[in-house]
C-alpha positions in Angstrom: 12.5 -1.1 -8.6 12.1 1.5 -11.4 9.5 1.2 -14.0 9.9 3.2 -17.2 6.8 3.2 -19.5 7.1 3.7 -23.2 7.7 7.2 -24.5 4.2 7.2 -26.0 1.3 6.0 -23.8 -2.3 6.2 -24.9 -5.5 4.3 -24.6 -4.1 2.1 -27.4 -1.3 0.6 -25.3 -2.4 1.3 -21.7 -3.2 -2.4 -21.1 0.4 -3.3 -21.7 1.6 -0.5 -19.4 -1.0 -1.5 -16.8 0.3 -5.1 -16.9 3.9 -4.1 -16.6 3.3 -1.7 -13.7 1.2 -4.2 -11.9 4.0 -6.8 -12.3 6.4 -4.3 -10.7 4.1 -3.5 -7.8 3.5 -7.2 -7.2 7.2 -7.9 -7.0 8.3 -5.0 -4.9 7.1 -2.9 -2.0 8.6 0.3 -3.5 8.3 1.2 -7.1 9.6 4.4 -8.8 8.1 5.4 -12.1 10.4 7.2 -14.5 8.4 9.5 -16.8 11.4 11.6 -17.9 11.3 10.3 -21.5 7.5 10.6 -21.9 6.9 12.6 -25.1 3.2 11.8 -25.7 0.7 10.7 -23.1 -3.0 10.9 -22.6 -5.2 10.8 -19.5 -5.1 7.0 -19.4 -1.6 7.0 -18.0 -2.4 9.7 -15.4 -5.5 7.6 -14.3 -3.4 4.5 -14.1 -0.8 6.1 -12.0 -3.4 7.6 -9.7 -5.1 4.3 -9.3 -1.8 2.6 -8.6 -1.0 5.2 -5.9 -4.2 4.5 -4.1 -3.9 0.7 -4.4 -0.3 0.8 -3.2 -1.2 3.0 -0.2 -3.9 0.6 0.9 -1.5 -2.4 0.4 1.3 -0.8 2.5 3.4 -0.3 -0.6 5.0 2.9 -2.1 4.9 4.4 -5.6 6.8 7.5 -6.4 8.2 9.4 -9.4 11.9 9.4 -10.0 11.8 13.1 -10.7 9.2 15.8 -11.0 6.7 15.6 -13.9 8.3 16.8 -17.2 6.5 19.3 -19.5 4.6 16.5 -21.3 3.2 15.1 -18.0 2.4 18.5 -16.7 0.5 19.3 -19.9 -1.6 16.1 -19.4 -2.3 17.0 -15.8 -3.3 20.5 -16.9 -5.6 19.2 -19.7 -7.2 16.9 -17.1 -7.8 19.9 -14.8 -6.0 18.2 -12.0 -3.8 21.0 -10.9 -6.7 22.9 -9.4 -7.7 20.0 -7.1 -4.1 18.9 -6.1 -3.7 18.1 -2.4 -0.4 18.5 -0.7 0.3 14.8 -1.3 -0.5 15.2 -5.1 1.9 18.2 -5.3 4.7 16.2 -3.6 4.1 13.2 -5.8 3.8 14.9 -9.2 5.9 18.0 -8.8 8.2 17.1 -5.8 7.2 20.4 -4.1 5.3 21.5 -1.1 1.9 22.9 -1.9 1.6 26.6 -1.2 
């Protein structure tokens, strides 16, 4: 199942996004998140996805991105300071690359 959040996600609509993503994860063992059309996001979406990844992992489910993070998502990751602390799994998840 593929979940596509709205183009703009912020603290103002994160509850809706959370409910939709949770519904997808509850219905399927594998969920792909399509962020390609994201044009404006804040840290709330990054935090939600990270929490969903951890929850899915402990529940024997899988969450992935349909494609590597676009420029908007990369900018949010950069603003959050997450690139510096990426593990190999984080690099594979967000960028679809092996960590060097």
